[in-house]
C-alpha positions in Angstrom: -76.1 148.7 -14.2 -75.1 149.1 -10.6 -77.2 147.3 -8.0 -78.2 149.3 -4.9 -79.3 147.0 -2.1 -82.2 148.0 0.1 -80.9 150.0 3.1 -79.9 147.6 5.9 -78.1 148.3 9.1 -75.4 146.4 10.9 -76.6 143.3 12.8 -74.6 144.2 15.9 -76.8 145.2 18.8 -76.8 149.0 19.3 -75.2 149.7 15.9 -77.3 151.7 13.4 -74.6 152.1 10.8 -75.4 150.9 7.2 -74.3 147.3 6.5 -71.5 147.0 4.0 -70.7 143.3 4.0 -72.2 139.9 4.9 -70.6 137.2 7.1 -71.3 133.6 6.5 -70.3 130.9 9.0 -69.0 127.6 7.5 -69.0 125.2 10.4 -67.5 122.2 8.5 -64.2 124.0 7.8 -64.4 126.5 10.7 -64.3 129.5 8.5 -66.0 132.9 8.7 -66.4 134.1 5.1 -66.9 137.8 4.5 -68.6 138.6 1.2 -70.1 141.6 -0.5 -73.5 142.6 0.9 -76.0 140.0 -0.4 -79.0 141.3 -2.3 -81.6 140.1 0.2 -81.3 139.5 4.0 -81.2 135.8 4.6 -81.5 134.0 7.9 -78.2 132.6 9.0 -76.2 135.4 7.3 -75.0 138.4 9.3 -74.8 141.9 7.7 -72.1 144.1 9.2 -70.9 147.7 8.9 -67.3 148.4 7.9 -66.2 149.0 11.5 -67.6 145.7 12.7 -66.1 143.8 9.8 -62.7 145.3 10.6 -63.0 144.2 14.2 -64.4 140.8 13.4 -62.8 138.1 15.6 -63.5 134.5 14.7 -64.1 131.8 17.3 -60.9 130.1 18.6 -59.6 127.7 15.9 -61.5 129.4 13.1 -60.2 131.6 10.3 -61.6 134.6 8.4 -61.7 134.5 4.6 -62.4 138.0 3.1 -63.8 137.4 -0.3 -65.3 140.8 -0.9 -64.7 142.1 -4.4 -64.7 145.7 -3.1 -62.0 144.9 -0.6 -59.6 144.1 -3.4 -60.0 147.6 -4.9 -57.4 150.1 -3.6 -58.9 153.1 -1.8 
């Protein structure tokens, strides 16, 4: 059975594109983790569209860890 999340849009101001991934900030190890879109919107997590995930820039000294299952599948 395939899960279809409720329709959610990108968290970036002015963007109305459907969200495709969720970003999680891990302050302790200075990592922005990008994961598959979570089932339910959660405070502290940021839902982003594909374009904004692709242009995601971490704060200085931080890294991005892309852990999306879908990103590992060739297009």
